[in-house]
Structures are given as C-alpha cells and as structure tokens.
C-alpha positions in Angstrom: 123.8 115.2 316.8 125.6 112.0 317.5 122.8 110.1 315.8 123.0 112.4 312.8 126.8 111.8 312.7 126.3 108.1 312.5 123.8 108.5 309.7 126.4 110.5 307.7 129.0 107.8 308.3 126.6 105.1 307.1 125.7 107.1 304.0 129.4 107.5 303.2 130.0 103.8 303.6 127.0 103.0 301.3 128.3 105.5 298.7 131.7 103.9 298.9 130.3 100.4 298.4 128.2 101.6 295.4 131.3 103.3 294.0 133.3 100.0 294.3 130.4 98.0 292.8 130.2 100.5 289.9 134.0 100.3 289.4 133.9 96.5 289.4 131.0 96.4 287.0 132.7 98.8 284.6 135.9 96.8 284.8 134.0 93.5 284.0 132.2 95.2 281.1 135.5 96.5 279.6 137.1 93.1 280.1 134.2 91.4 278.3 134.4 93.8 275.4 138.1 93.4 275.1 137.8 89.6 275.2 135.1 89.8 272.5 137.3 92.0 270.3 140.3 89.7 270.8 138.3 86.6 270.0 136.7 88.2 267.0 139.7 89.9 265.4 143.0 88.7 267.0 143.2 85.1 268.4 140.8 82.3 269.2 141.1 79.0 271.1 140.1 75.8 269.3 140.0 72.2 270.5 140.6 69.2 268.2 137.5 67.0 268.4 138.4 64.3 265.8 141.4 62.4 264.4 141.3 63.8 260.9 144.5 65.7 261.3 146.5 63.0 263.0 149.4 62.8 263.6 150.0 66.5 263.3 147.1 67.3 265.7 145.6 64.8 268.1 142.2 64.6 269.8 142.5 66.7 272.9 145.0 69.2 271.5 144.0 72.8 272.2 145.2 75.4 269.7 145.4 79.1 269.2 144.2 80.5 265.9 145.7 83.7 264.4 142.6 85.5 263.1 144.1 88.7 261.7 146.8 87.2 259.4 144.2 86.6 256.6 142.3 89.8 257.3 139.1 90.8 259.0 135.8 89.3 257.7 133.1 92.0 257.8 129.4 90.9 258.1 128.4 92.4 254.8 131.6 91.9 252.8 132.6 89.1 250.4 136.3 89.4 251.0 138.3 90.2 254.1 140.1 93.6 254.7 143.5 94.4 256.1 144.9 91.1 255.1 148.5 90.4 255.8 148.6 87.6 253.3 146.4 85.0 251.6 146.3 81.3 252.8 149.3 79.4 251.4 149.7 75.8 250.5 150.6 73.9 253.7 148.8 76.3 256.0 146.5 74.6 258.6 143.3 76.7 258.7 140.1 76.9 260.7 137.0 77.6 258.7 133.2 77.3 258.7 132.1 73.9 257.5 130.7 74.6 254.0 127.8 72.2 254.4 126.6 74.4 257.4 126.2 77.6 255.4 122.4 77.5 255.4 122.3 76.8 259.2 121.9 79.5 261.8 125.1 81.1 263.1 125.0 79.1 266.4 124.6 75.8 264.5 127.6 76.2 262.2 130.7 74.1 262.9 134.3 75.0 262.6 136.6 72.5 260.7 140.4 72.4 260.6 142.3 71.1 257.6 145.5 71.7 255.7 145.5 73.9 252.5 146.4 71.7 249.5 145.1 73.6 246.4 145.1 77.3 245.8 142.9 79.2 243.4 143.6 78.2 239.8 145.3 74.9 240.8 144.1 71.6 239.3 143.9 68.8 241.9 143.8 65.1 241.1 144.2 62.0 243.3 145.4 58.7 241.8 145.6 55.7 244.1 145.9 57.9 247.2 148.7 60.1 245.7 147.9 63.8 245.3 148.8 65.6 242.1 148.8 69.4 241.7 148.9 70.8 238.2 150.0 67.4 236.9 152.9 67.0 239.4 152.9 64.7 242.4 152.6 66.6 245.7 154.4 65.0 248.6 154.1 66.3 252.2 155.7 64.5 255.2 152.7 65.3 257.4 150.3 63.1 255.4 149.7 59.6 256.8 147.7 56.7 255.4 146.3 54.3 258.0 144.2 52.1 255.7 146.3 50.1 253.3 143.4 49.3 251.0 142.1 51.2 248.0 138.5 52.1 248.0 136.2 53.3 245.2 135.3 57.0 245.3 137.0 60.3 245.8 139.0 59.3 248.9 141.6 57.4 246.9 140.9 58.5 243.3 139.6 61.9 242.4 139.2 63.1 238.9 140.9 66.4 238.1 139.1 69.5 239.6 140.2 73.1 239.2 140.0 75.3 242.3 137.8 78.4 241.6 138.9 82.0 242.3 138.7 82.9 246.1 138.4 79.3 247.1 140.8 76.5 248.4 141.1 72.8 248.4 141.8 71.3 251.8 142.6 67.9 253.2 143.2 66.3 256.6 146.7 64.9 257.3 145.1 61.6 258.2 144.2 61.1 254.6 142.2 57.8 254.9 140.0 59.2 257.8 139.3 62.8 256.8 136.1 64.3 255.6 137.4 67.1 253.4 137.4 68.8 250.0 137.5 65.4 248.2 133.9 64.9 249.4 132.2 68.3 249.8 134.2 70.6 247.6 136.1 73.9 248.2 136.5 76.3 251.1 135.5 79.9 250.3 138.0 82.6 251.3 135.4 84.5 253.2 134.6 81.5 255.6 138.3 81.1 256.7 138.6 82.2 260.3 142.4 81.9 260.8 145.7 80.1 260.9 146.4 77.5 263.6 149.8 78.3 264.9 150.5 76.9 268.4 149.3 74.1 270.8 148.8 75.7 274.2 147.4 72.6 275.9 146.9 68.9 275.1 145.0 66.3 277.1 145.1 62.6 276.6 141.7 61.3 277.6 142.6 57.7 277.4 145.5 58.1 279.9 143.7 60.9 281.7 146.8 63.1 281.8 148.3 66.0 279.9 150.6 65.4 276.9 153.4 67.5 278.3 155.6 67.1 275.2 153.0 68.8 272.9 152.3 71.9 275.0 153.7 75.1 273.6 154.7 73.5 270.3 154.2 75.4 267.1 152.0 73.8 264.4 153.5 73.0 261.0 
C-alpha cells in the first residue's frame, strides 16, 4: 500500500508538471499571436540604416511606426480600410521600396522618407529648390551637404504630376537621398505607417547611446 501511495504521488507531480508546461506553452502562443497582431496592425519598430534622413533621423536611431493611422492593408485589397487619415505633406512614412515590388516578401526592403507631393500635385526641382504647383516649398528639416549642382534629377527635375493614390517622397538629406526624384512615386497601398517617436538611439562611432534623442517625437 505504501508503494502504491508513492506511485499516486508521483503521478500527481507528473500531472502538475504537464499542466504547468501546458499553461506556459499556451501563454507563449498567446503572447506570440498578440505580438504578431500588434506588429501587423498597431505599431512596428524600425531602425535607421542610412543617412538619407539626416539630420532629422540619424544612423542608429530606432523608431516606432504607427501602422493603423493610415488604415489596414489587406492582402487582396488595393486600398487600406479603417483609415484615420491619408498621408499628409510633411509626414515621415515607412513604405515598401517600389523597386522591390517583384521580389519575394522576404526580399522586400522598407524605406523611410518625408512626404512632399500629394496626389494631383505637380512637383518640380530647380537648382535644388523644390516647387509644388508652381510655388517654392521650403521646409526647415531639409539640408544640403553638397554645395555643387549636378546634372540629373537630384538638383533639377522637370515637372511631374503625382498620380491618384500615390505620393512623392524625399529624404531630408537632399543631396544624399535615393528617393522619388530617381525611382518615381510611392503607392498608397505600400505605405506601412507613420514614424512618430525615437525610442532608442545608438552612436556606433562613439559606441554609446545618444541620450538626448531617446523618447523624442519625430517631426
């Protein structure tokens, strides 16, 4: 009887361990599903890999991107649903790089730029200066780090009209940005969200955080 009693105790312990393992497994699955939902529809982290948005965003800045403000992009839909608003001039957006549209999902890159032209706008660049619908467009965030004028669309772009459901974007570091001047427009359906806050920033040259940039909103 004593031996039988020990067996029952062992069985109870094993059942308890299995129950705990099942609870942990269920909790991890739920957490993974919630994380996937949040990343897909609510907010996503993004790291700045290049200097095209300097000095607004620096290499090593880590951002959060609001993914629901422009609506939800469904797999088989052309336009998002449940949109709070459309992208506006001056917004800093994350989008799928247009030249990657024929690549597989895992090969597509995300770009980040500032919205300059809205659907229907006519954009022109004369000697680095941007003109929208014939009027010069000035923004304090734009910087020019190359004093020379070069041939081509970087510094002089003939007038182009932004099609419906598309946007003209540029980097704030105007002389060192690969943007709509070179590859065209961003389709509304490829925009992933609005960059709104820097939650972390790392200076790789100094090998230390940039404390003054952490927690700052993005404008």
